[in-house]
VOBA-1610 file (N, C-alpha, C; in pm, whole numbers, padded with zeros to 5 digits, always signed):
BEGIN
Met-05988-01339+00044Met-06035-01383-00089Met-06082-01261-00167Thr-06027-01244-00286Thr-06064-01126-00364Thr-06194-01151-00437Ser-06266-01043-00454Ser-06394-01056-00525Ser-06368-01066-00674Ala-06461-01126-00743Ala-06447-01145-00887Ala-06453-01011-00957Ala-06381-00998-01065Ala-06383-00873-01140Ala-06521-00851-01199Pro-06566-00726-01205Pro-06698-00699-01260Pro-06707-00738-01408Arg-06819-00795-01447Arg-06839-00838-01585Arg-06857-00716-01674Arg-06788-00718-01788Arg-06799-00608-01881Arg-06880-00649-02003Gly-06918-00549-02079Gly-06994-00577-02199Gly-07142-00562-02177Arg-07221-00593-02285Arg-07366-00578-02279Arg-07427-00677-02181Arg-07514-00627-02098Arg-07582-00713-02001Arg-07682-00802-02073Pro-07674-00933-02052Pro-07766-01022-02125Pro-07910-01000-02082Gly-08000-01006-02179Gly-08141-00988-02147Gly-08204-01117-02100Ala-08323-01107-02046Ala-08396-01226-02003Ala-08428-01311-02126Pro-08434-01444-02109Pro-08456-01532-02224Pro-08582-01500-02303Asp-08685-01447-02234Asp-08810-01421-02304Asp-08825-01276-02349Thr-08721-01195-02335Thr-08732-01054-02372Thr-08758-01038-02521Arg-08682-01111-02602Arg-08698-01100-02747Arg-08838-01144-02789Ala-08887-01252-02728Ala-09021-01301-02761Ala-09128-01201-02721Ala-09108-01133-02607Ala-09205-01033-02561Ala-09210-00914-02658Ile-09094-00872-02705Ile-09088-00762-02801Ile-09156-00802-02931Leu-09128-00921-02977Leu-09186-00968-03102Leu-09338-00980-03092Ala-09387-01029-02979Ala-09532-01040-02959Ala-09598-00903-02957Ala-09534-00807-02890Ala-09587-00671-02884Ala-09587-00607-03022Ala-09481-00631-03098Ala-09472-00575-03232Ala-09578-00633-03324Arg-09594-00764-03320Arg-09693-00829-03406Arg-09833-00779-03373Ser-09863-00764-03245Ser-09994-00715-03203Ser-10017-00572-03251Ser-09915-00487-03237Ser-09930-00348-03275Ser-09941-00331-03426Phe-09856-00401-03502Phe-09864-00392-03647Phe-09999-00443-03697Ala-10049-00549-03636Ala-10176-00607-03678Ala-10293-00516-03645Ala-10288-00453-03529Ala-10400-00370-03484Ala-10398-00230-03544His-10278-00172-03560His-10268-00031-03598His-10202-00008-03733Gly-10140-00110-03790Gly-10073-00093-03917Gly-09929-00050-03901Tyr-09859-00052-04012Tyr-09716-00021-04009Tyr-09690+00126-03972Ala-09760+00217-04040Ala-09731+00360-04022Ala-09756+00407-03879Ala-09862+00356-03816Ala-09899+00402-03683Ala-09820+00335-03571Thr-09745+00232-03604Thr-09665+00162-03503Thr-09525+00221-03499Thr-09476+00248-03380Thr-09340+00299-03363Thr-09260+00203-03276Val-09129+00213-03289Val-09042+00130-03206Val-09064+00164-03059Arg-09085+00292-03031Arg-09107+00334-02893Arg-09235+00274-02835Ser-09342+00270-02916Ser-09468+00214-02866Ser-09457+00064-02845Val-09383-00003-02932Val-09361-00147-02915Val-09281-00172-02789Ala-09178-00091-02767Ala-09096-00106-02647Ala-09179-00087-02521Ala-09266+00013-02523Ala-09350+00040-02406Ala-09444-00078-02379Ala-09502-00134-02485Ala-09593-00247-02468Ala-09521-00370-02416Ala-09394-00385-02454Ala-09316-00500-02409Ala-09248-00476-02275Gly-09255-00350-02225Gly-09193-00319-02097Gly-09042-00310-02102Val-08989-00266-02217Val-08844-00253-02232Val-08810-00116-02288Asp-08682-00086-02292Asp-08636+00039-02351Asp-08630+00024-02503Ala-08655+00136-02575Ala-08653+00131-02722Ala-08517+00086-02775Ala-08410+00119-02703Ala-08277+00078-02747Ala-08264-00074-02752Leu-08336-00142-02664Leu-08330-00289-02662Leu-08401-00347-02784Val-08506-00280-02829Val-08574-00324-02950Val-08478-00316-03069His-08408-00203-03078His-08310-00186-03186His-08198-00289-03175His-08160-00321-03052His-08053-00418-03030His-08092-00556-03084Tyr-08216-00597-03058Tyr-08260-00729-03101Tyr-08300-00734-03248Phe-08362-00626-03299Phe-08424-00632-03432Phe-08372-00531-03533Gly-08297-00431-03490Gly-08247-00333-03586Gly-08350-00225-03613Thr-08381-00201-03738Thr-08472-00094-03777Thr-08618-00136-03761Lys-08706-00040-03782Lys-08849-00070-03778Lys-08887-00168-03889Asp-08826-00152-04006Asp-08852-00247-04116Asp-08810-00388-04076Asp-08694-00400-04012Asp-08648-00531-03967Asp-08744-00592-03865Leu-08795-00508-03778Leu-08890-00554-03676Leu-09019-00603-03742Phe-09064-00530-03844Phe-09186-00569-03913Phe-09169-00703-03984Val-09056-00721-04051Val-09030-00848-04119Val-09028-00963-04018Ala-08966-00938-03902Ala-08963-01040-03797Ala-09104-01072-03748Ala-09188-00968-03738Ala-09326-00988-03691Ala-09408-01070-03789Leu-09375-01064-03917Leu-09447-01144-04016Leu-09417-01293-04000Gln-09304-01324-03935Gln-09264-01462-03909Gln-09255-01543-04038Leu-09191-01483-04138Leu-09170-01551-04265Leu-09049-01642-04257Pro-09047-01747-04336Pro-08932-01839-04333Pro-08807-01782-04399Val-08825-01678-04481Val-08712-01611-04545Val-08735-01461-04537Asp-08626-01384-04545Asp-08639-01239-04550Asp-08672-01202-04695Pro-08792-01148-04720Pro-08831-01120-04859Pro-08741-01018-04927Arg-08679-00930-04849Arg-08590-00830-04908Arg-08467-00895-04969Val-08423-01004-04907Val-08309-01079-04959Val-08352-01168-05075Ala-08464-01236-05058Ala-08512-01330-05160Ala-08545-01259-05292Leu-08595-01135-05282Leu-08638-01064-05402Leu-08527-00986-05470Ala-08410-00981-05411Ala-08301-00903-05470Ala-08273-00942-05615Pro-08274-01073-05651Pro-08248-01109-05791Pro-08353-01055-05889Val-08474-01025-05839Val-08580-00976-05927Val-08542-00841-05985Phe-08469-00760-05908Phe-08435-00626-05952Phe-08326-00626-06058Glu-08249-00733-06065Glu-08139-00739-06161Glu-08194-00745-06304Gly-08144-00660-06388Gly-08189-00660-06526Gly-08306-00569-06553Gly-08355-00499-06449Gly-08465-00406-06470Gly-08598-00474-06495Val-08686-00401-06563Val-08823-00450-06584Val-08827-00570-06678Asp-08742-00569-06779Asp-08743-00677-06878Asp-08716-00812-06811Gly-08811-00901-06820Gly-08798-01034-06761Gly-08826-01041-06613Ala-08868-00928-06553Ala-08891-00926-06408Ala-09008-01016-06367Gly-09107-01030-06454Gly-09220-01115-06422Gly-09178-01259-06400Glu-09091-01310-06487Glu-09043-01448-06472Glu-08955-01461-06348Arg-08865-01365-06326Arg-08776-01374-06210Arg-08856-01371-06080Leu-08958-01285-06075Leu-09042-01276-05956Leu-09115-01407-05932Leu-09169-01465-06036Leu-09243-01590-06022Leu-09151-01704-05979Arg-09031-01709-06031Arg-08938-01816-05994Arg-08898-01806-05846Val-08875-01685-05798Val-08844-01668-05655Val-08963-01712-05571Phe-09079-01667-05611Phe-09204-01699-05541Phe-09225-01850-05531Leu-09210-01919-05643Leu-09230-02064-05645Leu-09122-02138-05567Ser-08998-02089-05572Ser-08890-02157-05501Ser-08914-02155-05350Val-08973-02047-05301Val-09002-02038-05157Val-09122-02126-05122Trp-09229-02114-05198Trp-09350-02189-05167Trp-09334-02339-05188Asp-09249-02379-05280Asp-09230-02522-05306Asp-09134-02587-05208Asp-09073-02508-05122Asp-08987-02562-05017Asp-09078-02609-04902Pro-09083-02739-04872Pro-09175-02790-04768Pro-09155-02724-04632Glu-09030-02692-04595Glu-09005-02630-04466Glu-09055-02487-04461Ala-09050-02418-04573Ala-09096-02279-04578Ala-09247-02271-04591Arg-09307-02370-04653Arg-09449-02363-04686Arg-09539-02362-04561Leu-09504-02437-04459Leu-09591-02449-04343Leu-09616-02314-04275Pro-09512-02236-04241Pro-09539-02105-04181Pro-09608-02010-04278Leu-09582-02022-04407Leu-09648-01937-04504Leu-09798-01968-04510Leu-09831-02096-04505Leu-09972-02135-04504Leu-10043-02079-04381Gly-09973-02080-04267Gly-10032-02023-04146Gly-10060-01875-04162Leu-09970-01804-04228Leu-09990-01661-04250Leu-10108-01636-04342Val-10118-01715-04449Val-10228-01698-04545Val-10362-01731-04480Arg-10365-01839-04402Arg-10492-01877-04339Arg-10534-01777-04232Gly-10438-01700-04182Gly-10470-01597-04083Gly-10547-01480-04141Val-10566-01478-04274Val-10636-01368-04337Val-10783-01363-04294Val-10836-01473-04244Val-10976-01473-04198Val-10991-01392-04070Asp-10881-01369-04000Asp-10883-01289-03878Asp-10850-01145-03914Pro-10930-01047-03864Pro-10906-00906-03900Pro-10763-00860-03875Glu-10704-00900-03763Glu-10567-00858-03733Glu-10469-00923-03829Gly-10491-01050-03858Gly-10405-01119-03953Gly-10418-01061-04092Arg-10539-01015-04126Arg-10562-00955-04258Arg-10478-00829-04276Met-10476-00743-04173Met-10398-00621-04185Met-10249-00651-04192Leu-10205-00746-04112Leu-10063-00781-04111Leu-10021-00835-04247Leu-10102-00921-04306Leu-10071-00978-04436Leu-10076-00871-04545Arg-10178-00785-04540Arg-10191-00681-04643Arg-10073-00585-04640Glu-10039-00539-04521Glu-09929-00443-04510Glu-09795-00511-04537Gly-09784-00637-04501Gly-09661-00709-04531Gly-09644-00733-04679Leu-09754-00773-04745Leu-09749-00805-04887Leu-09715-00683-04970Phe-09783-00572-04942Phe-09762-00453-05024Phe-09652-00362-04970Gly-09633-00360-04840Gly-09534-00271-04784Gly-09393-00325-04787Val-09378-00456-04770Val-09244-00513-04755Val-09208-00608-04869Ile-09304-00682-04920Ile-09271-00786-05017Ile-09284-00737-05162Leu-09404-00696-05204Leu-09423-00657-05343Leu-09409-00507-05368Gly-09446-00426-05272Gly-09437-00281-05290Gly-09299-00235-05334Pro-09193-00276-05266Pro-09058-00235-05306Pro-09019-00280-05446Val-09083-00386-05498Val-09053-00431-05633Val-09091-00322-05733Gly-09210-00267-05715Gly-09256-00162-05805Gly-09167-00040-05802Glu-09121-00002-05683Glu-09033+00113-05669Glu-08897+00086-05730Ala-08840-00031-05701Ala-08707-00064-05750Ala-08703-00076-05902Leu-08811-00121-05961Leu-08815-00136-06106Leu-08855-00008-06177Gly-08893+00094-06100Gly-08931+00222-06158Gly-09057+00213-06243Leu-09155+00135-06197Leu-09275+00115-06275Leu-09361+00241-06281Glu-09428+00258-06392Glu-09531+00361-06403Glu-09657+00309-06333Glu-09720+00391-06250Glu-09834+00349-06169Glu-09801+00222-06091Pro-09698+00224-06008Pro-09652+00102-05940Pro-09756+00038-05849Val-09835+00118-05779Val-09934+00060-05688Val-10037-00021-05765Arg-10084+00036-05875Arg-10184-00034-05956Arg-10126-00161-06018Arg-10006-00152-06073Arg-09945-00267-06139Arg-09915-00379-06037Ile-09863-00340-05924Ile-09829-00442-05824Ile-09955-00506-05766Ser-10064-00431-05757Ser-10189-00493-05709Ser-10238-00598-05807His-10217-00575-05937His-10254-00676-06037His-10165-00800-06022Val-10035-00778-06002Val-09943-00889-05982Val-09983-00970-05858Ala-10016-00897-05751Ala-10055-00964-05626Ala-10180-01048-05644Ser-10276-00998-05720Ser-10400-01073-05740Ser-10372-01207-05808Gln-10280-01207-05903Gln-10245-01331-05973Gln-10173-01428-05881Met-10080-01376-05803Met-09998-01462-05718Met-10076-01515-05598Ile-10165-01433-05543Ile-10249-01481-05433Ile-10343-01590-05483Gly-10397-01571-05602Gly-10483-01675-05660Gly-10408-01805-05679Leu-10283-01794-05723Leu-10200-01913-05741Leu-10173-01983-05608Val-10147-01905-05505Val-10125-01962-05371Val-10248-02038-05325Met-10363-01976-05338Met-10485-02038-05289Met-10515-02170-05362Leu-10501-02170-05493Leu-10538-02288-05570Leu-10431-02398-05565Arg-10304-02360-05569Arg-10197-02461-05574Arg-10160-02514-05437Tyr-10150-02424-05338Tyr-10095-02464-05209Tyr-10198-02479-05097Val-10305-02404-05101Val-10406-02413-04995Val-10514-02514-05032Leu-10577-02496-05148Leu-10684-02587-05190Leu-10632-02708-05266Glu-10508-02700-05317Glu-10443-02809-05392Glu-10530-02856-05508Val-10572-02760-05588Val-10656-02789-05705Val-10568-02836-05821Glu-10606-02946-05882Glu-10534-02997-05999Glu-10588-02931-06127Pro-10504-02912-06227Pro-10365-02960-06236Pro-10262-02865-06173Leu-10306-02751-06119Leu-10211-02654-06064Leu-10124-02713-05954Ala-10183-02797-05870Ala-10110-02850-05754Ala-09989-02933-05794Ser-09994-02998-05909Ser-09884-03086-05948Ser-09808-03037-06070Met-09838-02917-06119Met-09766-02864-06234Met-09620-02836-06198Ser-09531-02856-06292Ser-09390-02829-06270Ser-09364-02678-06268Thr-09249-02642-06215Thr-09211-02501-06212Thr-09209-02443-06353Glu-09151-02516-06447Glu-09139-02464-06583Glu-09276-02445-06648Ala-09369-02536-06620Ala-09504-02521-06676Ala-09573-02399-06616Leu-09555-02378-06488Leu-09615-02261-06423Leu-09554-02131-06475Val-09423-02131-06492Val-09356-02012-06544Val-09405-01981-06685Ala-09416-02084-06769Ala-09463-02064-06905Ala-09607-02011-06908Thr-09687-02051-06809Thr-09827-02011-06804Thr-09846-01871-06747Tyr-09776-01842-06636Tyr-09805-01719-06561Tyr-09708-01604-06583Ala-09583-01634-06617Ala-09484-01526-06630Ala-09524-01420-06734Pro-09576-01460-06852Pro-09616-01357-06948Pro-09725-01264-06895Thr-09817-01319-06816Thr-09923-01236-06759Thr-09866-01139-06657Leu-09777-01189-06570Leu-09714-01101-06472Leu-09634-00991-06541Gln-09564-01027-06648Gln-09484-00928-06720Gln-09574-00821-06781Arg-09688-00862-06833Arg-09783-00765-06890Arg-09834-00670-06783Tyr-09856-00721-06662Tyr-09898-00634-06554Tyr-09789-00533-06518Leu-09663-00573-06534Leu-09553-00486-06496Leu-09523-00378-06599Asp-09528-00413-06727Asp-09487-00314-06826Asp-09582-00297-06944Gly-09695-00370-06942Gly-09792-00357-07051Gly-09877-00233-07037Glu-09954-00206-07139Glu-10045-00090-07137Glu-10162-00119-07044Leu-10193-00023-06959Leu-10303-00037-06866Leu-10427+00035-06920Pro-10543-00031-06911Pro-10665+00036-06957Pro-10705+00146-06859Pro-10785+00244-06904Pro-10832+00350-06814Pro-10912+00291-06699Leu-10897+00348-06582Leu-10970+00298-06466Leu-11120+00324-06477Asp-11158+00424-06550Asp-11299+00459-06559Asp-11361+00414-06691Gly-11288+00334-06766Gly-11340+00292-06895Gly-11363+00145-06905
//
């Protein structure tokens, strides 16, 4: 009886390998931040080779997005915001934001992420995710003047909207239509993006 031919191709990993890598990544990003976390350190914490991390998740940015456990990839969702440049970007950004949050299936994991802000590790993960992966690239892609300052203003408005509409469910915000919200908030977001900024010390 002849022996079976040797199996070729990539050796399958253990079923929990991907989960172990993701848990190690989330812990490291939360405790040390994005800049101080490396693929090699995540691999070591998960007990695997760094090449396996790349195999499952791709780049460090991809790994970070996976660690945020968002229902959508923000880099994909925000792509339409960049179209057309700064003009009208406030409305486009708000429409993408509302379309994700108003999706019942997407909202539950997002609420978990927001509520995790009370935990120090969750706070760092949310802060670095919000500015490093979600809103930060918007400022760069649109070529904003003082992008960090402008995007922080945008974030303050959108976080406030999340808290009142989706977490606390305060009326009338909780039941306002998308068009009413866009009419109310888009001009303010646009002003933060391209309006004149007052002096920081004045």
